[in-house]
N, C-alpha and C positions, 0 to 999 in steps of 0.2 A: 648376504653372503658371509660365510664363516671365514675367519682369519686363520690361515695356516701359520702355525707357531714354529714348525720345523721338523726335522727328522730325528727320531729317537731310536737308538740302538736297543733292540729287544734281546737278542742273543744269537746263537749259532744255528744255522739251518740244519746242520747234521745232527743237532741234538733235539730237534722237534719230533714229537711222536707222530707217526702216520695215522691219520683218520681219528685223532683224539684232540679235543680241545685243551688249551692251556690258557690260564688266566694270567694277565699282566696288568699292572697298575701304572698307568702313564699320567703324570701329573695328577689331576683329580678324577681321572676317567678309569673305569674298569673295563678292560678289553679282552675278548676271547679270540685267540689266534688258533687257526686250524691249518694243518698241512694235509691237503687233499691227496687222494690216491694218484692223481696225475702229477703231483709234485708242486702244484701251485700252493701259495700261502695266502690265506684270507684272514681279515680281522674285522670283527664286528663288536658293537656294544654287547656286553655280557649279560644282559637282562632281557628276558622275554617281554614283549609288550603286553602280554595277557595278564600274568600274575607275577612277573618278576623272577621267573626261573632262571637259574644260572646256566647259560647256554654252553659254556665250556664243558659242562658235565653231561651234555646231550650226546646221542648217537649221531655219527656223521655218515651220510650216504650220498655219494656223488657231490653235488654242489649245495647240499642242504644239511642243516642240523635240526635234530628233533628236540624240542624242549623237554627236559627230564620230568617236569611237573605234569603237563597235560598234553604232551605229544604234538604241540604245534610245529609245523614244518616251516623252516625259515631258510631262505636262500642266502648263502654266505657271500655271494658275489654282489647282490644289489640290496640285500637286507629286507626283502619283501616277504611277508607271510603268505603261504599258499592258501588259496581259497578251499573251503568256505570261510575259513578264519580270515581275519583282516588285520592290518597294521604293518609296521616296519620298524627295523632297528638301524641305528647309524652304522655305516660302514666306513672303514679307514683304508687309505692307500698303503700298500705294502711294497717295499723295495727289497730285493735280495741281490747283494753284491758279494761275489765270492762265496764265503760261508757265513756271511752276516746278514741278519734280518733287521730292517728298519720299519717303523711305522711313521707315516707322515701325519701329524696332528696340529 
């Protein structure tokens, strides 16, 4: 079981771009943060499990991001890669309070 270290303030919800990824470095982890079209905010590990593509630079469609290197489709809610490809990335819990966004790490 992973140990939760705490809640880390990332920034303002109102300043997050819609349907675009943004990279954050939290402690020693690189995280891709996405504000989806429905307003939800999701955070995942920022490297594709295939060849390490930077996921924050990928196209977002619905609950998925497409790796910019080889177009792998990754669900930003559960971190699973869509078949026929396989693998997963780590996901992070996100909390939004008022206009502030936090990642639980």
